[in-house]
C-alpha positions as a Python dict, from the first residue, in 0.01 Angstrom:
ca = {
    (1, 'M'): (0, 0, 0),
    (2, 'R'): (-316, -108, 185),
    (3, 'E'): (-383, 69, 513),
    (4, 'P'): (-385, -182, 791),
    (5, 'D'): (-691, -240, 998),
    (6, 'A'): (-709, -82, 1339),
    (7, 'P'): (-587, -299, 1631),
    (8, 'G'): (-868, -482, 1807),
    (9, 'V'): (-1093, -472, 1506),
    (10, 'V'): (-1149, -763, 1272),
    (11, 'T'): (-995, -736, 921),
    (12, 'T'): (-1171, -680, 594),
    (13, 'G'): (-1102, -1044, 518),
    (14, 'S'): (-1280, -1148, 837),
    (15, 'R'): (-1583, -943, 752),
    (16, 'M'): (-1579, -1096, 403),
    (17, 'A'): (-1570, -1434, 571),
    (18, 'G'): (-1870, -1344, 774),
    (19, 'V'): (-2059, -1253, 459),
    (20, 'V'): (-1967, -1587, 301),
    (21, 'L'): (-2089, -1775, 601),
    (22, 'L'): (-2421, -1592, 600),
    (23, 'I'): (-2466, -1661, 225),
    (24, 'N'): (-2385, -2027, 287),
    (25, 'A'): (-2640, -2047, 575),
    (26, 'S'): (-2904, -1883, 343),
    (27, 'M'): (-2830, -2141, 75),
    (28, 'N'): (-2864, -2429, 314),
    (29, 'V'): (-3192, -2284, 439),
    (30, 'A'): (-3324, -2261, 91),
    (31, 'S'): (-3210, -2611, 22),
    (32, 'V'): (-3407, -2746, 316),
    (33, 'A'): (-3717, -2546, 224),
    (34, 'L'): (-3711, -2629, -151),
    (35, 'L'): (-3552, -2974, -164),
    (36, 'P'): (-3637, -3158, 157),
    (37, 'G'): (-3460, -3487, 209),
    (38, 'E'): (-3220, -3426, -98),
    (39, 'A'): (-2910, -3322, 80),
    (40, 'G'): (-2833, -3670, 218),
    (41, 'F'): (-2763, -3522, 574),
    (42, 'N'): (-2923, -3268, 809),
    (43, 'P'): (-2766, -2922, 761),
    (44, 'V'): (-2945, -2754, 1055),
    (45, 'H'): (-2640, -2754, 1290),
    (46, 'G'): (-2426, -2612, 1022),
    (47, 'V'): (-2680, -2341, 942),
    (48, 'I'): (-2685, -2234, 1310),
    (49, 'A'): (-2306, -2232, 1334),
    (50, 'D'): (-2276, -2029, 1015),
    (51, 'L'): (-2528, -1770, 1128),
    (52, 'V'): (-2375, -1723, 1470),
    (53, 'V'): (-2012, -1696, 1356),
    (54, 'G'): (-2104, -1497, 1034),
    (55, 'I'): (-2295, -1239, 1232),
    (56, 'A'): (-2011, -1214, 1492),
    (57, 'L'): (-1746, -1150, 1219),
    (58, 'L'): (-1959, -910, 1034),
    (59, 'T'): (-2027, -699, 1344),
    (60, 'G'): (-1655, -683, 1435),
    (61, 'R'): (-1633, -929, 1732),
    (62, 'E'): (-1265, -1022, 1702),
    (63, 'K'): (-1269, -1298, 1955),
    (64, 'W'): (-1501, -1504, 1720),
    (65, 'Q'): (-1230, -1521, 1456),
    (66, 'K'): (-1082, -1840, 1611),
    (67, 'W'): (-1420, -2005, 1590),
    (68, 'A'): (-1442, -1914, 1230),
    (69, 'Y'): (-1118, -2100, 1179),
    (70, 'V'): (-1266, -2401, 1353),
    (71, 'R'): (-1572, -2381, 1138),
    (72, 'A'): (-1368, -2354, 813),
    (73, 'V'): (-1148, -2660, 905),
    (74, 'L'): (-1422, -2882, 1053),
    (75, 'G'): (-1656, -2792, 773),
    (76, 'G'): (-1413, -2917, 521),
    (77, 'L'): (-1341, -3234, 722),
    (78, 'I'): (-1697, -3316, 827),
    (79, 'F'): (-1899, -3223, 514),
    (80, 'G'): (-1613, -3325, 290),
    (81, 'G'): (-1606, -3670, 463),
    (82, 'I'): (-1983, -3710, 430),
    (83, 'L'): (-1963, -3633, 52),
    (84, 'A'): (-1665, -3862, 14),
    (85, 'A'): (-1856, -4150, 182),
    (86, 'Q'): (-2132, -4090, -71),
    (87, 'G'): (-1875, -4109, -355),
    (88, 'N'): (-1941, -3749, -447),
    (89, 'W'): (-1587, -3643, -522),
    (90, 'L'): (-1694, -3331, -721),
    (91, 'G'): (-1877, -3224, -406),
    (92, 'V'): (-1570, -3280, -198),
    (93, 'A'): (-1374, -3055, -431),
    (94, 'F'): (-1630, -2781, -401),
    (95, 'Q'): (-1648, -2811, -16),
    (96, 'L'): (-1263, -2785, -1),
    (97, 'M'): (-1279, -2475, -222),
    (98, 'L'): (-1521, -2315, 27),
    (99, 'S'): (-1304, -2403, 332),
    (100, 'T'): (-988, -2285, 159),
    (101, 'S'): (-1156, -1956, 63),
    (102, 'L'): (-1257, -1896, 428),
    (103, 'V'): (-900, -1963, 560),
    (104, 'L'): (-756, -1722, 297),
    (105, 'M'): (-990, -1456, 418),
    (106, 'L'): (-926, -1516, 796),
    (107, 'A'): (-550, -1575, 797),
    (108, 'G'): (-357, -1260, 911),
    (109, 'R'): (-433, -940, 726),
    (110, 'P'): (-501, -1042, 368),
    (111, 'G'): (-426, -796, 79),
    (112, 'K'): (-628, -753, -231),
    (113, 'L'): (-451, -1041, -415),
    (114, 'R'): (-543, -1291, -150),
    (115, 'L'): (-890, -1165, -107),
    (116, 'G'): (-939, -1186, -488),
    (117, 'A'): (-822, -1547, -473),
    (118, 'A'): (-1058, -1634, -197),
    (119, 'V'): (-1353, -1487, -379),
    (120, 'A'): (-1240, -1678, -699),
    (121, 'L'): (-1257, -1994, -496),
    (122, 'C'): (-1587, -1954, -331),
    (123, 'A'): (-1771, -1807, -629),
    (124, 'P'): (-1787, -2136, -829),
    (125, 'Y'): (-1924, -2305, -506),
    (126, 'F'): (-2215, -2071, -473),
    (127, 'A'): (-2279, -2069, -854),
    (128, 'I'): (-2308, -2444, -859),
    (129, 'A'): (-2518, -2440, -542),
    (130, 'T'): (-2758, -2193, -690),
    (131, 'L'): (-2785, -2392, -1007),
    (132, 'G'): (-2856, -2700, -808),
    (133, 'L'): (-3139, -2533, -618),
    (134, 'V'): (-3298, -2411, -934),
    (135, 'A'): (-3247, -2742, -1111),
    (136, 'G'): (-3388, -2941, -818),
    (137, 'R'): (-3687, -2721, -798),
    (138, 'T'): (-3769, -2700, -1169),
    (139, 'G'): (-3643, -3046, -1269),
    (140, 'A'): (-3430, -2903, -1549),
    (141, 'N'): (-3053, -2889, -1543),
    (142, 'P'): (-2854, -2868, -1862),
    (143, 'L'): (-2523, -2931, -1688),
    (144, 'N'): (-2644, -3235, -1486),
    (145, 'S'): (-2511, -3487, -1734),
    (146, 'A'): (-2155, -3329, -1708),
    (147, 'V'): (-2175, -3312, -1336),
    (148, 'L'): (-2279, -3678, -1303),
    (149, 'A'): (-2026, -3792, -1558),
    (150, 'A'): (-1749, -3605, -1368),
    (151, 'R'): (-1863, -3785, -1047),
    (152, 'G'): (-1845, -4122, -1231),
    (153, 'E'): (-2211, -4201, -1181),
    (154, 'I'): (-2337, -4240, -1539),
    (155, 'E'): (-2223, -4361, -1880),
    (156, 'P'): (-2388, -4317, -2218),
    (157, 'A'): (-2644, -4583, -2310),
    (158, 'S'): (-2827, -4663, -2635),
    (159, 'G'): (-2955, -4970, -2825),
    (160, 'T'): (-3059, -5281, -2640),
    (161, 'L'): (-2994, -5293, -2271),
    (162, 'R'): (-2991, -5618, -2082),
    (163, 'G'): (-3062, -5690, -1719),
    (164, 'T'): (-2787, -5774, -1470),
    (165, 'Q'): (-2965, -6021, -1237),
    (166, 'F'): (-3250, -6108, -1477),
    (167, 'G'): (-3273, -6196, -1845),
    (168, 'Y'): (-3495, -5913, -1965),
    (169, 'C'): (-3395, -5641, -2212),
    (170, 'I'): (-3520, -5294, -2311),
    (171, 'D'): (-3445, -5063, -2599),
    (172, 'V'): (-3283, -4727, -2528),
    (173, 'P'): (-3316, -4415, -2750),
    (174, 'A'): (-3009, -4331, -2949),
    (175, 'R'): (-2945, -3988, -2780),
    (176, 'N'): (-2946, -3816, -2444),
    (177, 'W'): (-3007, -4123, -2220),
    (178, 'Y'): (-2740, -4253, -1965),
    (179, 'L'): (-2707, -4563, -1751),
    (180, 'R'): (-2647, -4506, -1379),
    (181, 'T'): (-2374, -4701, -1213),
    (182, 'E'): (-2491, -4978, -986),
    (183, 'A'): (-2366, -4794, -681),
    (184, 'A'): (-2538, -4473, -774),
    (185, 'A'): (-2872, -4661, -854),
    (186, 'H'): (-2865, -4859, -532),
    (187, 'R'): (-2801, -4553, -334),
    (188, 'D'): (-3152, -4425, -431),
    (189, 'N'): (-3327, -4767, -460),
    (190, 'P'): (-3143, -5087, -356),
    (191, 'L'): (-3406, -5291, -548),
    (192, 'S'): (-3314, -5143, -890),
    (193, 'D'): (-3156, -5383, -1142),
    (194, 'R'): (-3096, -5109, -1405),
    (195, 'W'): (-3154, -4734, -1388),
    (196, 'L'): (-3160, -4523, -1702),
    (197, 'T'): (-3171, -4142, -1676),
    (198, 'R'): (-3197, -3835, -1905),
    (199, 'P'): (-3021, -3580, -1687),
    (200, 'D'): (-3112, -3265, -1884),
    (201, 'L'): (-3477, -3325, -1804),
    (202, 'D'): (-3431, -3525, -1489),
    (203, 'A'): (-3631, -3812, -1643),
    (204, 'H'): (-3574, -4169, -1524),
    (205, 'V'): (-3654, -4529, -1616),
    (206, 'M'): (-3587, -4781, -1338),
    (207, 'I'): (-3626, -5151, -1374),
    (208, 'I'): (-3692, -5380, -1082),
    (209, 'G'): (-3693, -5765, -1100),
    (210, 'E'): (-3855, -5995, -846),
    (211, 'E'): (-3879, -6374, -812),
    (212, 'V'): (-4118, -6585, -608),
    (213, 'D'): (-3996, -6941, -579),
    (214, 'G'): (-4259, -7213, -634),
    (215, 'A'): (-4538, -6976, -724),
    (216, 'I'): (-4679, -6828, -1048),
    (217, 'V'): (-4722, -6445, -1044),
    (218, 'S'): (-5069, -6328, -1138),
    (219, 'Q'): (-5058, -6036, -1379),
    (220, 'A'): (-5384, -5881, -1247),
    (221, 'R'): (-5269, -5912, -879),
    (222, 'Y'): (-4936, -5777, -957),
    (223, 'E'): (-5081, -5472, -1126),
    (224, 'E'): (-5309, -5428, -823),
    (225, 'A'): (-5014, -5450, -586),
    (226, 'V'): (-4802, -5206, -790),
    (227, 'A'): (-5087, -4955, -806),
    (228, 'G'): (-5150, -4994, -421),
    (229, 'E'): (-4789, -4927, -348),
    (230, 'A'): (-4789, -4606, -560),
    (231, 'K'): (-5100, -4491, -394),
    (232, 'K'): (-4959, -4523, -40),
    (233, 'R'): (-4622, -4358, -132),
    (234, 'L'): (-4754, -4057, -321),
    (235, 'S'): (-4975, -3772, -200),
    (236, 'D'): (-5243, -3631, -438),
    (237, 'F'): (-5233, -3971, -624),
    (238, 'H'): (-5440, -3987, -942),
    (239, 'M'): (-5467, -4281, -1178),
    (240, 'V'): (-5479, -4150, -1534),
    (241, 'G'): (-5525, -4481, -1710),
    (242, 'R'): (-5392, -4832, -1808),
    (243, 'E'): (-5230, -4944, -2137),
    (244, 'P'): (-5208, -5304, -2224),
    (245, 'L'): (-4851, -5409, -2339),
    (246, 'P'): (-4709, -5730, -2478),
    (247, 'G'): (-4667, -5943, -2165),
    (248, 'G'): (-4796, -5684, -1926),
    (249, 'A'): (-4943, -5338, -1887),
    (250, 'A'): (-4848, -4979, -1819),
    (251, 'L'): (-5011, -4781, -1542),
    (252, 'H'): (-5020, -4404, -1607),
    (253, 'Y'): (-5060, -4198, -1288),
    (254, 'T'): (-4950, -3867, -1117),
    (255, 'G'): (-4873, -3773, -763),
    (256, 'R'): (-4646, -3570, -531),
    (257, 'H'): (-4327, -3692, -374),
    (258, 'L'): (-4109, -3467, -146),
    (259, 'R'): (-4307, -3167, -255),
    (260, 'L'): (-4233, -3237, -625),
    (261, 'N'): (-4522, -3314, -873),
    (262, 'L'): (-4438, -3626, -1069),
    (263, 'E'): (-4589, -3814, -1361),
    (264, 'Y'): (-4540, -4181, -1417),
    (265, 'Y'): (-4561, -4473, -1656),
    (266, 'R'): (-4516, -4783, -1452),
    (267, 'G'): (-4495, -5109, -1637),
    (268, 'A'): (-4597, -5429, -1462),
    (269, 'F'): (-4491, -5763, -1630),
    (270, 'A'): (-4569, -6101, -1476),
    (271, 'D'): (-4360, -6391, -1630),
    (272, 'G'): (-4405, -6715, -1443),
    (273, 'S'): (-4227, -6699, -1114),
    (274, 'R'): (-4079, -6367, -1198),
    (275, 'A'): (-4228, -6016, -1216),
    (276, 'Y'): (-4086, -5694, -1343),
    (277, 'Q'): (-4149, -5325, -1285),
    (278, 'V'): (-4042, -5064, -1543),
    (279, 'V'): (-4080, -4729, -1353),
    (280, 'A'): (-4053, -4430, -1583),
    (281, 'F'): (-4109, -4086, -1418),
    (282, 'A'): (-4031, -3716, -1448),
    (283, 'T'): (-4200, -3376, -1357),
    (284, 'P'): (-4525, -3335, -1563),
    (285, 'E'): (-4356, -3053, -1773),
    (286, 'H'): (-4065, -3279, -1870),
    (287, 'F'): (-4266, -3596, -1892),
    (288, 'A'): (-4460, -3432, -2177),
    (289, 'K'): (-4132, -3369, -2358),
    (290, 'V'): (-4009, -3732, -2329),
    (291, 'R'): (-4358, -3902, -2334),
    (292, 'D'): (-4291, -4066, -2677),
    (293, 'E'): (-3950, -4191, -2574),
    (294, 'L'): (-4080, -4333, -2240),
    (295, 'S'): (-4373, -4495, -2410),
    (296, 'A'): (-4137, -4662, -2669),
    (297, 'M'): (-3910, -4790, -2404),
    (298, 'M'): (-4199, -4930, -2209),
    (299, 'Q'): (-4335, -5108, -2516),
    (300, 'S'): (-3986, -5248, -2606),
    (301, 'F'): (-3948, -5428, -2268),
    (302, 'R'): (-3907, -5810, -2308),
    (303, 'P'): (-3905, -6024, -1994),
    (304, 'R'): (-3708, -6291, -2181),
    (305, 'C'): (-3458, -6124, -2402),
    (306, 'D'): (-3285, -6439, -2525),
    (307, 'A'): (-3623, -6616, -2607),
    (308, 'A'): (-3726, -6307, -2807),
    (309, 'A'): (-3399, -6305, -2997),
    (310, 'Q'): (-3432, -6672, -3079),
    (311, 'A'): (-3789, -6624, -3194),
    (312, 'A'): (-3686, -6330, -3423),
    (313, 'A'): (-3411, -6538, -3574),
    (314, 'S'): (-3627, -6843, -3652),
    (315, 'P'): (-3731, -6898, -4017),
}
């Protein structure tokens, strides 16, 4: 039998909960430092609460145990609610695993079986969080496609992809590329009409369509506007070059966004009163690995898919 903890002293489970809270605070600090702006909410208040309560539990301050309960329950409700509002149900599940783990450690005087179950619940949470930090920093995540698919945010894509609001089309490689759902794409950029992604390399191809009533869009001015916008948005902007394409051109440039080095092919296509951007980007390391695929997709873009199909079918 396990020897009970002495009266007036927090239990082994409470001290373990303190360790878990301190680890969670450290993970959130690392997330803010390495991936600023990526969390979707500000974790500073949660970090402070985890540090204060975690240190109190670890140093044996029994009166703080009730605040640890409050943190466990409110953490599950508040952060779980934020993730649910974002449609991140996998994140909700992991947040509830952490909160349940804390409750199992804090309730009564837990034995080895309950403590083991608590560790088994929180271990996957920290493993996935660590993988997310590494993946977000390096831009490579072999499990990303499975995670995004489980969240219902992507579906496999290949062959000819047509626009939703506009009549363009683009050819997608046969393997490894996925189409983001409209909700997921609009969460990152409300202007996107289609958003393709290769999750394993965090490579993306986003298509934006625009229309100006009663005016003809100038190709030269459109390219100039696109380049100007990129220069304003990115730090360390460097224009590598320009490649003419059928119906438009691709601008090749590099820059930094949210402390991440990125490389771009950005297609600009003026077509009467309509204009299109095909924005392909990844970290320079992974851009090099998919350069041929991105270039082929850029060259395959047709502003008028139906007209191109009819021309191909004509004798």
